[in-house]
C-alpha positions as CSV (number, residue, x, y, z in Angstrom):
1,X,0.8,0.2,-0.5
2,X,1.5,3.5,-0.8
3,X,1.8,5.8,1.6
4,X,-0.6,8.4,1.8
5,X,2.1,11.5,1.4
6,X,3.5,9.0,-1.4
7,X,0.3,9.0,-3.3
8,X,-0.2,13.3,-3.1
9,X,2.7,13.3,-4.2
10,X,2.3,11.0,-6.7
11,X,-0.6,12.5,-8.3
12,X,0.8,16.2,-8.2
13,X,3.2,14.8,-10.1
14,X,1.2,13.1,-12.7
15,X,-0.9,16.1,-12.7
16,X,2.0,19.0,-13.8
17,X,3.4,15.7,-16.0
18,X,0.1,16.3,-17.4
19,X,0.2,20.5,-18.0
20,X,3.0,20.1,-19.5
21,X,2.0,17.5,-22.2
22,X,-1.2,19.3,-22.8
23,X,1.4,22.4,-24.1
24,X,4.1,20.6,-25.2
25,X,1.8,20.4,-27.9
26,X,-0.2,22.6,-27.6
27,X,3.1,24.3,-29.5
28,X,4.0,21.6,-31.4
29,X,1.0,21.7,-33.7
30,X,1.1,26.3,-33.3
31,X,5.4,24.9,-34.9
32,X,3.7,22.0,-37.4
33,X,0.7,25.5,-38.8
34,X,3.3,27.2,-39.2
35,X,5.7,25.5,-41.2
36,X,2.6,24.0,-43.2
37,X,1.9,28.4,-43.5
38,X,5.5,29.0,-44.9
39,X,5.3,25.7,-47.0
40,X,2.3,26.2,-49.2
41,X,4.2,29.3,-50.5
42,X,7.0,28.4,-50.7
43,X,7.0,24.3,-52.8
44,X,3.3,24.2,-54.0
45,X,4.3,21.0,-55.2
46,X,5.6,19.0,-52.8
47,X,5.0,15.3,-51.7
48,X,4.3,16.3,-48.5
49,X,1.5,18.2,-50.2
50,X,0.4,16.2,-52.4
51,X,-0.5,13.5,-49.9
52,X,-2.1,15.8,-48.0
53,X,-4.3,16.3,-51.4
54,X,-4.7,12.7,-52.0
55,X,-1.9,11.9,-54.7
56,X,0.4,9.2,-54.0
57,X,3.7,9.3,-55.8
58,X,4.0,6.5,-58.6
59,X,6.9,4.5,-57.1
60,X,6.8,2.0,-59.5
61,X,10.0,1.1,-61.7
62,X,8.7,0.2,-65.2
63,X,5.5,2.8,-65.0
64,X,4.6,2.8,-69.3
65,X,4.0,-1.5,-67.8
66,X,0.7,-1.8,-66.0
């Protein structure tokens, strides 16, 4: 059994870590939005954009032979 003091410390640590993870996720999403915005202006025909639009690149060796 966990002592009452230890349980409180563990709960506080879990809450701190949860808050830190939420903030980290918000920061990473904001960075990704910023990169996507700058990528759209810089390179309109990037492979990432093609994948996002549902177009997949053709990696077959002999493309003409179906």
